[in-house]
N, C-alpha and C positions, 0 to 999 in steps of 0.2 A: 588489454590493459583497460583499468576501471577510471572512471572519471570522479574527481570528488565535487562535492555540492554543499553549498552552506545556505541558511536560510530558509523560507517557505517558499521562495518564488521559482525554485529549480534553476537557478542561475548556475553555470559550470563552469570547470575551467581544467581542460586535459584532453583526453581523446577519447574513447569510445562508450563508457557507460557511467552513468552518475551514481555515485554510491552515496545513500544516506543511511543512518542509524537511529533508531530509537525516537523519542519524542522531539517534535519540532517546537521551537519558541514561537509564541505568537508576536504581534507586532510590538509589543512592549518587553520582549525579552522572556517573559514568563512561560513555564510550562503548564502545557492544558492538560487538566485531569479528566479521566475519563467521564465522570459524574456531570462534568459541565456541558457535556452535548445534549443533555436532556432539559436544561435550563433554556427558559425564553424560546422553545422549539417552536410553539404556534405563533408567537408574536413577531417572529423573523420573516421578512418580506425580502427576497432577494432582488437585486436589480436586473433590468432586462438585460439579456445576453446581446452584445454586440459582435458579428465576425471579425475575426482576428485581422484580416485582410484591411476593415475599414478602420481599426483602432491604428494600425501602422501608417495607413497613408494619410490620415488626419495629421501626423506630426512631421511630415516631410521638411518642414521649413525649419524646424528645430534640430540643428545639427547634433548636440551633445544628446538629445534624448532619442533621436533616429539611431545614433552609434550604442547607445545603450539597450536598445531594442533589438539591434543587430547581435550584441553581444548575447544577449537573454536568449534569442532564438535560434542563433546559429543559421544554418541552411534550410531551414524548415519550408516548406512549400503553403503559401498561403492560397487559401480559397474562401468561399463566402458561406462556409458553415457556421450556424450560430451555436451549435451544441457541440461541447468537447466529448471526445471518445477516449476512454482509457481501456487499451490493449492490454491484457495480462498474458505474459509469455511462458511463466513457470512459478513454481511455488518449492522452496526448499527447506530442509531441515538441517541448520546448522548446530553441530554438537561441540562441546568445548573440552571433549576428552581426545582430541586429534583422530577420531575414526571417521572423519570425511564428512560430506555432505549427501544428504539423499535429496535428489532433484526429481521432482513430476512436472512434464510439459503440461502447459493449459491450452486449451480445455483439454479436460481429462478424458481419455479413449473411453467411448461407451462400453467396450468389453471388459474394463477395470473398474466399472461403476459398482459400489457396493464391496469392493476387496479393500482390505487394508491397505492405506497407503505407505504407512511407515510404522516402525515397531520402536519403542524407547525402554529403556531400562529405567526401573523404580529410582527416584532421585536423581534424575539427570538433568544436567542445565542445556538449555537449547534455545534456539532463536529461529522464529520464521523468517525466510529471506523470499522477497518478490521481485519479479522483474517484470517491467511494464512500459508501455510506450504510451506518450499522450499524443492525440491527434487534433486537429482542425482548431482546438480554442484553448483559452486557460481552463484549466479544472481547478475549481477554488474549493478550499476546506474538505480536502477527502480525507475521509474518516473511515476505519474498520471497525466492526464487530466481531467477536467471535464466541459462539455458545458452544457448550459441550454438555453431552448428556451421556449417562451410561445406564441402562438398562432401563431407557425411556424417562429418567429422571434427571432434571438438569442441575449439574453439578459447578459449572464455572460459567461467567461470562464476562469477556474485559472488551474494552473498547479503547480506541485511540485515534489521535490525530497525525495524519501522514504530513499534509500541509497543502500548499498551493503549488501548482506545476504548469509550467509553459508547455506547448507542444514542441518537441524536440524529435530530430530523426534518430539519435542514440537512445537505447533504452535507459531508463531508471532502474537501479538497484538498491531497495530498501529493505533494512533489517528490523524487524520489530522487536520491542524490548524482551530480554531474556527472561525465560519461564523456568520453573523446575518441576519436574513432575513428582506427584505424590508417591509415597512410600508406604508398604505395609499389604499384608494380605488382602484386605478389602479394598485397595487402590489398583491393583492387577486386575488386567481384562480388557475388554473390547468396548472401546468408546466412539460415539458417533458426533460429529460436529458440524457447524454451517459458519462459514466465515463470509462477511457482506463487506460491500465497499459502496460507499454513498458520497457524493458532493453535498456542498451547503446548499444546494436546489432541491435536495433530498431526490436527485436522479442516482439510480442504481446503476453502478458499472461492472459489478460481478457479485454472483451467490455461488458457492462453492460447498456442496457437501462431501464431507469426505469422512474416512473412518482410520482410526488407528489402535494401536496396541499398547498397554504398559505391561512389560515383564519383570520378572524377578532378576535382580541383579547378581551376575554370577561372580 
């Protein structure tokens, strides 16, 4: 069973996994566009990280706040780690033509490195689907960038905001915005890509190099 979540905090209600889709709103309820990640990048100074255990223990006298944190975090084990860790379990391709889902476990087996991870027909609509777990501390402002090359030439680059997530023993399941593969003779062929995830401390949580193919639609 899957768990639905709303907002950027990763708060959930349900059973086993937290399902999120597309862009998340910021604190003012407005969608964050890709270009905004480059603005004021050098001017931003993140606050010092505080271990989650310390954050929880300092509010023990506030019953309502303590209950809210317990609901947010569930039965997550508290420790003294300051740095959050995002552990990615799988990446999938979800198609809208009822042909199923292509899922690849992460990290990718070294024996499969350099091979085509998935193939799509030209003009296909699809979504990237990620499954990941957050450990130790809140991960704030988790973003992704996906850069695509063909024959060594960059042909596409997209960025997006996933949001802020609390540690949780159940995995989060997140679908990126729907994309459409290009069409035409020049669009067909092998592509290479790099998918990167960073938080607002510019901490890298994963870099994935992968290869895919666009084929002629039958």
